[in-house]
N, C-alpha and C positions, 0 to 999 in steps of 0.2 A: 504494499499499500504506500502511496506517496506520502511524504512527510507533510505536504501541504494539501489538506483536503479540498481547498477551493479549486485546485487544478482539475478535480474530477467533476466540477460543477460548472457547466457552460452557462454563462450569464447573458441573458437577452431580454430586453424590455420591449414588448410589443404593445403598442397603444392604438386603440381604435375608438370609434365614436361612442362606444358603450362605457368607456372609462371616463372618470372625472379627474380634475386636478387633485382631489384628495388621494385618489389611487396612485397617481404619479408621485406625490410626496412620500406616501408609504413605501413605494418601490425604490425611490432614491435613497431613503434612509438605510435600506439594507445593503447597499453597495459595499461600504467599507467593512462591514462585518462579513459579508459573503466572500470578499477577496482576501481576507485575512489581515488587512491593514489595521483594523481595530477588532481583534477577536474576542473581546470580553463585553458582557452586556448585563445590565441590571434594569429592572422594571418595577413600577408600582402603579396601583390604581387608587385614585383618590375620590371620595365622596364629599359633597358640599365644599367645593373649592371657594376660598374666600373671594369676594368680589374685588376686582382689580389685581389679583395675583397673576403675574406674568408667567409663572412656572419656568422661568429661564434663569440660569446662574449668572453671576456677574461676568461681564466682558463677553457675553455670547454674541455671536454674529449670526443674524437671521439670514437664511439662504432662500427659504420658500415659505409662503403662507397660502392657505386655501380655505375656503369656507362655503358651506351650503346652508340649507334652512336650519338644520339642527345640529350640525357638527362642524368643527374646524380643525385644522392641522397646522403646526409650525415646525419647520426643520431649521435647526440651528447647529452651529459648530464652534469649537474653541480648540486650543492646543492639545492635540491628541485625543479628541472626543467628538462625538456627534450626538445630538439629542432630537427626539421626536415627541411633540406634545399633541395628543389626540383628545379634543374636548367635546363633550355633549352635555347639554343642559348645565347642571352644576358639577358633573363628574369629569374625570380626566384620566387618561392613561399617559404616563411618562416613561419613556425608555431611553436609555443611554448606552452607546457603544463606546469603547475606549481601548487604548493600547494596553492597559493593565486593569485588573479587576478592582484594585484600590482606587484608581482614578475614576472608573465608571460609578463606583459607590459614592465617592466624594461629590462628583457632579450631580448625581441624583439627589443627595441630601441638600446640596445648595439650591437646586431648583424647586424643591418641595418644602423648604424650611418656612414654617409658619404660613403655609399656603392653605390650610384647611380651617374653615370656619366652624368651630364646635359650638353648637347652640347650648345655651344654659338649660340644663334639665329642669323641666317643670314638674311640680308635685303631682299633677294629674296625668302625667305621661310616662311611658316606659320605652326603652330602646329595644326594638325587635329587628331581627335579621330576616332577610328574604332571599332564598336560594332560587336559582333558575338557570337554565342552560342558555347562554348567549350565543347567537350564531358567529359572533366575532371572537369571543374569548373563552367559550366553553363553560363549564360549571362556574357560576359567579355568585357572589353574595354581596348584597347591599344592605344598609341599615336605615331605619326611619324611627322617628319618635311617634308613637301611637298613643292617642288618648285612651285612658282606662281609668274607670272609677274604682274606688276601694270596694271591697266585698260588702262592707256595711252599707254602702250607698246603693248597690245593685241587688242586694239579697232579696228584696221584695219583688224582683222580676221572675222569681221561681217558685214553683209550688213547693209546699212544706217538706215532703220527703226529699226532693232534690236539693233544697237549700240546706237541709241537715247534713246530707252527704257532702255538699260543697263546703260547709263549715269545716269539716275535717280535712278536706283536700287543700284548702287554702292555707292551713297550718302545717302542712307536711314540710319536713326538713330532710336533709340527706340521711340522717340516721333512721328515718322512718321508711326508706324505700326498700321494697321487697321486689315486687314485679316492676317491669320496665315499660309496660304498655298502659296508656291512659285512653280509655274509650268512652266517648260521648255519643250516644245514639238516640234518635227520636225524630219526630216530624220536623219539617222545615219551619223556621220562624219561631222556635221555642227558645232561642238565646244561647245556642251552643258556642258560637264564635264569640259572642260578648263575654261569656264565662271564661273563655280561654285568654281573652285580653286582660281580664281582671286577674286571672291566675298568673299571667306573666308579671303583673305588678306586684302581686303578693310574694312571688318567688324571686324577685330581681336581685336580692342580696346573695343568692347562692346558685342561680340557675339562669343561663342565657337561653332565650326562647327564639327559635328560628322557624319561620314558615316556609314550607316548600311549595312553590307556586305551580310546579308541574309534577305532582306525585305520580301520575300515570307513567311518566318517563323514568322516574328515579329507580324503581325496582326492575326496570327492564334495561337499564344501562349500568353495567357493573363499574365503569369508570366514574360515573356521576355518583353512584352509591358510595364508592370508596372515598371520594372527595369529601362527601358529607360526613361519613362515619369517622374519618380521621379528624375532621372538624376544622373550624376556623373561628377562633374567639376574638374579642376586641381588646386584647391587652389585659384580660383579667387573670387572676392568680390561677396557678396550677391546681387542678382538683375541682374546679368549677363544673357544675353539671350543665348539660344542654338538653333542651326539649325541642324536638323536631315536630312541627305540627303539619298534619296531612288532612286537608279538609275535603269532605264529600267523597270518601273513598269506598263507595258502596260496592263497586265491582271487585275491589281487591279483597274484601273481608266477608263477603256473603258466603253462604253455604257451598255454592258451586264454584267458589273462586279458584280452587286448585285446578279445575278443568279449564276455566275461562281465562285465567291470568297466568297460566304456566308457572314459571319459577318466581314470579313476583311475590306471591304470598310466602313462599319458602324463605325468600331473602328478607322480608319484613320480620318473620319469626326469628331468623338468624340474627338480625340486628337487635332484637329485644332480649333474647336469652340464648343465642347460639354462639359459635366461635367468633363471629364478626363483632358481636357486642362485648366480648370478654376484654376487660381492662379499659373499657371506655365508659365514661360517666354520661351515657346517652339514654334519654327517655324518648319515647315516641307517643305523640298524642294523635288520635284518629277521631274525626267526626264522620258520622254517617247517618242517613235517614232511614236505614233498615231497622226492622223490628228485631229484638233480641233472638227470637226463635229462628231467624233467617241467617244469623251470623255463623261463620264457620267455627265448628267446636274447638279447633286448634287455637283460635284467636281468644275465645272466651273461657278457656279452661282455667280452673283455680291455680293460682300461683304465678300466672303470666301477667295479670293486670294489677297495676298499682291502684287503679280505680276503674270501675265500670258503672256508669251512671246513665240511666234512661231519663232524658230530659223531655218532660211532657208539658201539656198546657196547664195553665192555672185553672183551679176549680172556679165555679161560678162565684162563690163567696169571695175568693181571693181576687178574682178579676174585678168584681164590684168594688172592693176596697182599693184596688189599684187605680181604677178609672173614676170611681166616685159617681157612677151613673148606672143604677141597678137595671133600668128598663132597656139598656143597650146590650146586655149580656145574655147569650143563649144559655140553656140549661146545661150544655156540655162545657161551659167555660170558654176560654179563649187562649190563644197563643200570645206570646209577647209581641210578635209582629203585628197581629190583629189589634191589640190594644194601642200600640203606637199609631197604627193607621187611623184608628177611631179618634184618638186625641188630636190628630192632624186634620180631622174631618174627612177621612178616606172611606167611610162606610162603617156599618155596624160590626162590632166585634163578636160575631157569632159564626159557628161552624155547624155543618150537618153532623148528625150522629154517625159514629163509626164504631165498629166492634173492635176494640183494641185489646181484648183479652185481659190478662192480669193487670193489676195496678202497677204503676211505675216501679221497676225493680232496680236496686243499686246495692253496691257494697264498696268498701275500701279494703 
C-alpha cells in the first residue's frame, strides 16, 4: 500500500446545474484534507449559536461564502489550517482541517469560544434531548427547554388511581430502580405525554430525558440504536441515568409484534434487560394507545417494568370538578383533551360509551 493514501484517490469535482454554491464550498473544503496537505480534522456541532458570533478564529481569511433560504457556509483559512462553518437557523457545524491534530483542536476552540448562547433555566422548564436521524449528519441529538408543570400542579388532570401511581413514580430515585421499562398505555388524549414532561422535571436532578423522534427506525437500525445506547449526555456527572422516550409505539409492543416488527421487539427487550443494556444506566419509556390485554406478554411480564400505568379518562365526578360545569359532562366522564377542548369552547366534553373491560390497572 502506498504511504500516501491520497494517491489512491482520484480527486475530481464535477459541477452541474443541480449543484448550488453551498455544495461547491463543501467540496472545496475537503481538498487539503484529501490530498494530505492538512491530514488532521476536528469537528463540533453547536446549538443556540449566540447572535453575532462569527465562528471564525482571529486572523482568519475568508475564501468563500454562500447562503440560501435557511443555510449558509463560510470557508476560511489561516497558517496551516482550513475551516468550514455550516449554519442553519441557530445551529452550526464547525469543522477544521490542519497540519497537526493540536492545531486543528486549537483553531476549533478559538472559533467556538463563547459562541453558544445558553439560556437561563426557568423554574417551569426542563432541558430535554431529541434524537433523530439527519440525512446529512446521521444519528443526531439536539436539546430544547420544554415547559413542564410540577406534579402538584398537574395531578388533578388524572383520575384517582392513576394519580396515586404517579405519586410514587414521581418520587423514584436511582436506588428504587428495578425494571428498566416504563409503560404508559391508554386512549388518546388522556395526558400520557404531559405526564412524561412532568416526570422529566421531577427526575431532572438524576436523569437526563431524551425523546426519540423516529422510534420506528431506531430498533431497525443497529447503528442508530448503538449510538443511543452508548449515549450522549450534556456534560453531566458520570453515573447519571438516561430515560429514552418512545411515543405511540403500538406496532412495536402489541401482541403480534414479534411477527410484524421482526427483530425490533427483541432489540427493545435487549436494551431494557439484555446484554445491550448491561452496564448502562438507561431506562426506556413507551407510550401506546393499546389496551393492556393486547400488549406482548414479553413486554409486560413482572420484573421488566419499573412502572406500568393505564392512563384512562377522568370519572364524571372528577371531570365536573376539573371543568366546573356539571351539565357539560357525559356519564362516562371525559379525557383530559376533551376537557381542555371544552374549556376553549371546542365542544362538549362527552364521549360515547365503550366497553373497556376492567378498571384502570397499574403497578410500580
